[in-house]
N, C-alpha and C positions, 0 to 999 in steps of 0.2 A: 641607563646605568638606574637601580633605582634608588631613589634618596632617600635612604632609612640605613638603620643599621645590619648590617649582614658579618656572622660568624664566620670569620678565616680558618680555616683548620680545627675543626669542633673537635673536640677531645672525646671519642666514642667509648673510651674506657673510663676514666673518672667520673662522666659526665655522660651517661649513656641517655638521658633523655633531654637536656638541654642543650649539651656541647660544650656550655660555659665552664672554662676552669680559670683560673686566679689571672692568667694572662689577658684573657678574653675581656675582664673587668677594664684590667688597663687598658685594652684596646679601644673598649667602649667611653671611658674616660677621654680619653684623648679623641674620638673620635665628635663627642658631645662638643666638647673645648674647641677643638677645628671651626664646627659650625658656628661654637658663639664668636671665635675670633673674626669671621667675616665682618663686626662690626666694629673691629678694633684695628686701627691705622697703624700702631707704633706703638713703642713702649711709653709714650709720653698721653697716650688716649685714652680718657678715662672710658670704664665699662658703661657704654651706653647705649641701652639696645632701643628700638622705635616704638615709639607711643601708640598702645593699642588703642582705637576708639570704643567708645564704651563707658563702661561706668566706671572701671580702673583707672588709676590713679596714674600718674598727674595729670588734673584737667587743663584745658588751656588756659583756665584763668588763676590756676594755682599759685602760689608764693613760690618764692625761688627754694626756699629749704624743702618744699615738695620733691621738687628735683632733682633736689642731691641724695633725698632720701633713696628716691629711685636706681640713683648711680650707686649707692651705698648698697642696697639694698642686690644691685645686680653684682656688683661686686664679691659682697660675703656671699653669696648664694651659688655663684659659680665656682669662688672657692670651695666648696663641698666635693669638688671632684677635683680640682687643681693642687690642695692642699696633700691629699692622699698622694698624688703623684708627686710630687716634690719631697713628701714625704719618702719614697722607694728611692725616688732620684732626682737631686738637687738640677741636673745638666737638663731636664725635661724640658723641650722647647716644644711652642704650639707655632706654626705660621713663622716660624723662625723669631720668635720672642722666644724666652728663658722665661718659664713662669715662675720663678723664684724671682726674679729681676721685676716683673713687671707687679707681681702683689707686693712685693717690698714696696715698692715706689708709691704704689697707688693707694696700700693703706697708709704708710708715712703721710702720704701728701692730705690725704681724707682726716687725718688724725693732729694737725698740724694745721693753725690758722695761717690764714693769707693765700693757700693757694686755691685755684677756681671750683675745685673739687671737695671743698675741706669742710668736714661737719661744724654746723653750728654749735655752740654751749647750750644747755637746755636754759640759763638764764635769760639767753637772749630772744627766746620765742615765749609764746603766752606760756602760761603756768598748764601742762597738762603732759599727755603721756605721748609717746613719736613712736615711730616705725623704727628710729635708731635702736632704740634699746632692746627690740626684738631681735635685731641684725648684729648686735654687740653679744646676744646671748649666742646666737649661731655661730660666729666667729670661734670666740673663746671657747666653747665646747672640743669644737676642733682643734682649738691649740692648746686644751688642755692636754688631749690625748694625745697630740703629735708636736708637741712647741718645734720641733725640727723643722716643720714644714713652712715657716716663717719667722716667729720671734727669735730665734737661734742666730739669723744674719744679720740683726740690729746693732747698733754700736749705745752704749749702755747711754751716750747722750741722747740719740736720737729714742730709747724706750721711755726715758726720762719727760723728753717734751710730747710724746704720744700720750703717757700716762696721766697729763693731766686731761684732754678730752676724755679717757676710758675713765678716770673716774669718776668724772662732772655726771656719766650717761650711767653708770654704775649705782649710784647713788642717789639718783635724780626717782620722780614718782614713777612710779608703775601702776598696771590696773592688776584687778584682780588675777584670782588662778593662777593658769599657766604662767603669765608674765612675771609673776615672781621667780620664776627659775632664770628668767635670762639677768635677770640684776642680782642673783647667785651665782651665777657662773661668771658674769663678770668681777661679781667684788673677791669671789675665789679666785680666779688668775691673778687680781692684784694683789692679794696677799702674799699667795703661793711665792713672787717673785719680789716679795720684800718690801711694799708698796703700803703705806699706812691705808686703812677701811674704817669702817664703823660696823663692829665686832657685831654691836647689840642690832645695828639694821639686818645684817646678815642672818643673823638667828631668827631675829624676827619674822624675815621670809619662810626661812626653811620651817619653821613654827605653821606657818601661814601653810605652805606646801603638804606638810604630813596631816594637817588638819582636814584637806579634803579627800583624802581616802576613806573610800564606800564600802569598799571590801570587794575579792575576786579580782585584786589589783587594779580595779579601777577607780579613778578618782572624778570628782565630778568638774563639768568645763562646760558652765552656761547647761547644757544637758552632757549626756555621756556621749564620747565619739572619739576619734583614732587620737585625738590630744592627748586623751590618755594613755596610748603606748606611745608615740612618738616624741613626747615632752616629757610627762611625768615619768615614763621609763627609760627613755633610749639617753637623753640628757641627765638625768641623775645618775644613770648606773656609771656613763662617764664620770662625772662628777663624782662618785663614788669611789671609783678606784682611784681618781689622780686628787682628788684634796681630801673628800668627807670620810673616809677613813681613818684618816692619821689625826684629822682635826675636830671632828664631830660624829665620833664611831656611835654614838646611840641612836643619832637620827639615820645615821648611814645601813643601821642596822636595820630599822625600820624598813626604807626603801629599799633594800636587799629583799625583805622575805617578800612586798608586794610586788617585785619584779618578778621573781618566783613563783607566786600565784599567777600572774597574769600569763606567765609562759608557761602553764599547764593546757591554755585553751587556744594559745595564738594560732595554730597552725588550722584551729578551723575556720579561721576569719577568710583562708584562700581556696580557691577550687584546687580542682586535681594539678592543673597544669602551672598555678603558681598565680593565678588569676586574683588582682584584687577587688574588691568590693566597691561600685561607685557608691557612697555613702559619708554622710556628715559634710559639714562645711570644710572650708577651704580645699575644694576637690583638686584644683589644677596641683597639689603637693602629690598626688598619686602614690607614688609606692614608698614615700617617707616611712610608712607602717613597718615596711621589709626591714628598714633599720633594727628591728628589734629580734632579727636571726642572727648575724653578729654581735648584736651587745648580748645574746644568750651564751656567748661564749667567752664576755668579759665579767661574769657572774664566779662568785666563792666557792658554789656548789658545782657539781659536774652537771654541763648544760641539760637543761630540760628539754630539750628538743634534738632530736637524731641527726648528727652534723650532715650526713647525705642527704638526709630531708629538707633541712633548713638550706640549705644551699641550695638544691632545687627550685625550692618555693621562691628565695632571694632572686634568683635568675629568673626564674617564669614570669616574673611580677615585672622585671626591666622588659623582658623580651615581648610580653603585652603592649609597650607601647614605641620602645625607641625603634623596635623593627616598621613600625606602621610609616609612611610617607606621609598621613593626614597628621601624624601628632604633631609637627613640625610645622612653624608659622613664622618665617622671617628668620627662618634659618635655627630656629629656638623651639624650645618645647613650648605649644601653644596654651593659650589661657581658657582650658576645656579640661576634657577628658581624654578623650581622641584628639578630634580637631578643635579649632576656636568657635566654643559656643559661648557666648555672650551672658545669657541666663542660669550659666553656673558657676560664675565668679561672683568674689565679692569687692564691693568699691575700696577695700585695705589692699588689695593684690594691685600689680604692676608689671610689665611685661619680665620681668627678671623673677618674679615671686615661684615659677615653678621647677627651677632650680636645685628649690629646697627637697623636691621628691629624689634627689641622689644621695640621700641621707646615708642609705642602704652602703655607701662606699666607704665607709669607717671600717669597714670589712680589709681592707688593704693595709688597717692597722695592726690586723689580726697576724700572727709571726706565719711563714710559708710551712711550715710543720703543723699548726693548729689542724684540727679535725674538721672545722670548717672546709678546709681546701682539701685535706689527702682524703676526707671519707668518699664513697662512692655515692651517686645521686639514689634516691631511691622514694617511692611514692607512699612512705607511710604507711597511714591508716586506709588509704584506696587500695591497698594491695591486696588486704582482704574484705574489703567493704563489701563489692560484688554489686549487687541491683540494691541491696538495701539503702535505706538513709538512716542516719545518727543524728540525734539531737545532744547540744551542751548548753545546759540552763545557767544563767548568771543569774544570780537572783538580785545580788545588789545592784550592779547596773541595770536591771530589768531587761537583758539582751537574751537572745535565744539564738543559737547560732546552729545550723543545721546542712549537712553534707550528705548530697546527693551521690549516692553510688552507682546509681542507671544515667546521671548525665555528667557528673564530673563537677555540677556546680555547686558553689556555695550561698548560703542564704544566713543575711542577718536581720531577725526578726526585733523591732524596738518595742520598748514597751515602756520609757519613760521619757516622753515629749510634752514639752511644755506650751509649745507653740506651734501654730500652722506653718510648718516650713519643708518643701519638699526631700529637701536633705535628712530630714528625721522620720518626718508623720506616713512616710509610706507605708504600708501592710507587711512590706518585705523587701527586702534589696537582694539582688541577683546577680552573682559574678560576671554569668554569661548574657544578661539581660540589663543592661546600664539602667537606671531610671529617666523617663522623664517629665518633664515641669506639667504643674498644674493646668487643664484647658477650661475655662469659665464655662465654656458651653457644654460642661458633662464629658462622661466617657476617660476621665483622667487615670491616665496607666498606674495600676496598684495601689489603688487609693478609693475608698467610699466618698461619693462629690455628692454632695447636697442641695438642693432648691427649693427655698420656702418656695408653697402654692398657698400659705394663710394670706386672706385676704387686705388682713390688718397691715403688714408686709407687703404687700403690693400696692397698697395705696398711699405707705408710707406712715400709716398710726403708729404709734407705741405700744408694742403687744405688753410690754410688762405692767407698766401702770395706767392701762385702757381704765381700770376702775376709776382714776379721778379724772376721766373724760378729757384726758391731756393728751396732745401729739407731739414727744419730744424726741429729737435725735433717732427717727430710723429712717435709714436709705434708701428709700423704693427701687433707685436706680442699681445701687449695690445688691439688693436681693434678689435682683433679677438672673445674676449671674449665679454659676456653681461655686460651692466652697468644699475646702477638704476639711478633715476633721481640727480643732482649733488646739486640742492635745491625746495625746494618747497615754491611758492607763495600766499599768502592768498588776495583771491580779493573779500568777501565779500558776501553777500547774496541780492536776488532780491526780488521784494514786493510778487512774487509768493512763493516763498522757497527755490528757487534755489541757491544751495552753490556752487561758484564760486574758482576755485583754478588753478594754472600752475605747471607744474612740467618742471624745468628747464633739459633737458638731459644732455646739455653741458652749463658750464657756457661762458659769454663774456669772453675775444675776442676773444675765437673759435669758432666764430659764432655761437654764444651764440642765437639771434633771429632766427637762421635757428634750433633750436634742442628744440622746445618747444609742447608741448601736454595742451592744455586747457582742463580744466576738468569744468565739471558741472555736481553735483549727485542732485536725489533727494531722500530723506528717504523715504521708504514704510517699513512696516512691517517686521522685520525678516530680513533686508537687504535694499539695493541701488540700483537705476537702474542710470547709471552713462552714459552719453550724451558726451564724450570727441571729441575733437578738433584734429587733428594732423598737427603743421607746422613743420613738418620734410623736410628740403631743400632738401636732397638728397635720394641715394637709404640707405634702412635700413630693418632691421628686426623687429618686436617688439612683444613681448607677454605681457599677462595680467594675473597674477596668483591668484586663490583666495586664501583662507585661506590653510593651509597646515592644514592635517590630520594625527594626528601618527597612529603608527601601534601599537596597544596595544598587548602585547605580542608576538610581531614578525608577527602580523597578518596583511594582509595589508586592504586598505579598497575595500570595494566593489563599484565597478565605472559602471556605466550605462551610455549609450548614446542614444541620441536620434534625430538622425539628422533630423526628419520634424519638429521638432521644434527648430534647431539650440541649443540644450540644451546639457548638460553633469552633471551628477550629482555625488558623492563620499559619501560612511558612512563609520561608524564604529560604535560601542554601544555607543549610547545616544549623537551624533552627527552626521550631515551630512550637506555639502554644494552642492547649486546648481547654474550653471552659463549657463544663456542662453544669445545666442550673436544674436540680430536680424537683426546687420547690421555693416557691415564694417570690419568684420574679415574674415578671409581666411577659419578656420577648429578651432575645437577645438580639447584639445587631455590632454593629462594627463601623468605624470613621476612620477617613486621614488626618493626622494631625501633620501642622508645620511649623517648623521653627521649634520643636522640643523634645526632638529626640539626640543622644548624646553622639549618634552615628552618622548619622543622617538628615539632611532638611525636611524629610517627609517621613513620617511612619504611620504604620497600622495597628488599630488598640481594636481587641475585641471585647464587648463590654455586656453585663447585663442590665436593665434598667426597669425600674417600677415607677406606677404613680399613685400617690393616695391622693383622693380630693373629699374624703368623710371630714367633717370639722372635729370630730375627735377620731382618731382613727388606731384602730387597737394594736398592741402587741404582735411580733409576726413572727414567724421563723425565716430564716434564706439558708437553704442549702446548696451550697458552691462549690465544685470542684475545679480548682486551677492547675493543670497541667504543663510542663513545659518537654521540651525536648532537644538535646545538642545534636543531632545527627539528620538526614533524609528520609529519615523509615516512615511510611505512611501510618497513621492512627487507624489501629485496629477498632472493631466491636468492642472487643474485649474491653480494651484502654478506655472506651469511651461509655462504659458501662461500669466503673468502681464499686458504685452505689448498690448494695442489694435491698434493702427497706430503710427507711425511716418511719418511727413511729413517733409521733406528735404527743406530746403528754401535756394539757393544761395546769396539771397540778403533778409537780415531782412528787415522790413518796417523801422527801425532803421537806415537804413544804415550800417549795419554790415553783414562781408560774412559770408554766411555759421554756419548757424541756422537751428532751428528745431522747430515743434509744435510736442507735444507727447502727445497722449491719454493712459492713465491708464485701464485696465479694470477694473477697482473702479469707473471710471468716472471722476477720478481727469486728469484735462489739465496742462498743463504747456510750455511754451516758453523759448525755450532756446535763448539764444540771447549774444554773446559775444561781444558787441558793447563796445568800447573802453576799454578791458580789461587790455592792458599791463600801461594805464594810472592809472587804480585803484589798481596796485599792494600796497601790504603792506606786509613788512618782516623786 
């Protein structure tokens, strides 16, 4: 029997694309909790999953409160599924345990002192911010929306007892940006149910949150990422409807406006079949951004997303994972994307963290007659996109969204990245080709990978202050490895539709102006044509990798080289990539990566490479075509020859150095002009 979720009696009338109707969401929630409750012996047993070895918490030498945090996180995040089920049917049982009784008992014990799994008071810990705050936000977001899932079953005496712990954490120190939302939610819950709070503190948190809005519905969160959708939009919209509209109408209206703006582009983040893009940190939360779809039906205005399309994408994103056997580890969602992968997770996660991915189950709070449930599934703009590719440009967060009608894949092109982190710094993220970790030996997937061959770096001499004759803090061993871009800058699009960015391979003051790759890209069906300009001042080696192809069942990708076309392809069942390098590269190659891919232990990456050993290498243009497929069709000569001509111009008419005029076989013509690109930086 398949050890993954299977839809029983799919509804092909209302849900012809996924088969998922409202009853199947209920079935799925129960199925996931059935697996989670294999770790619960009785109603007395705290929610405590096996600790996963690696960087995640709690570590073996962790203090006791860290173990309590992991238990509380597992309890709260599984309530993301249990709460809606209790809301619909208070008698719901799992493994013979009535969910209402279990969660009432366990939360009561967590919030009252003297129990083995009770939460410490913040004053009993060193002054800092803690995971408990995050979980309070998650819990009371659910209870603001569905108080009958838990709160109404407590006596007034029990509520008063628990309010002591809740209040202490609600008023405690938080961290910047999205965490303020957790305090806002907890403080608002207390206030709504008659408990005294620091109103000035609540308003201060709200003002801070509003200040982070950057435009296009996006909020600054370290860099721009999925937290803008899941916390700044989903959590705050629930807060609006349950508290903010009446108590803080001005701030609520601002949040509402930004939510409506974000919803205008939300569908472009998903593949045609609803696939989520593996992008930004907290990858193990996976489908939490799909919570935007039911939330769009909680807005005051008419839903900005077609209801049938919204449910289709929401259902498709869940099925992307829950229907796969490798998604589960210890009977619960793994710490990874598909299977368990150590490199994808952060040290703030624990075994129960992935249950936040079930945020979309707030859809069960929508009435049965909501359009979200009654509308017939459809594919939205995909139905008319054909083989074309379309782009949505979000100037403020510096994100470009591409939907490829030819392949059904969607892409996120990031433009404002402040550090070297594969979660953010890839050239592009694709729903059907999840990213790979960086390879210090070069050939990193979907990255420019740079290695200095400057003899001063190789020797360990300091290259910044060499005029002084001193050698300071230049790690020769570290310089032997390939590195990825230290930051990505967004420079906008021109009237012809060319997107401009810059990859900064070393940041100032480390000769940052001598380690720049100026990026220009043209979206084409199923991929991109890159015309990039190197401004790398000293001896170097450079690689550019395509998407990594996992080895299903240990079978390597089939690689084919086309020397006469300067092209290379790689294929696995259902997916393939092509890399064509008409200009600026020495050769094309491929390598097998181990322990870097999201789907398999081994993967194949095709890449372009070049080496420049002149002491003062010139600027160069590199023309590279990167295509992908999501079927088994062979690559044709026409597909592998998309560029008709490239005219390199040392000086453009604008006065810019080293540009090009490029003509594609489709007849489309583009002018690549890097004029004043440094002055157009937005980051």
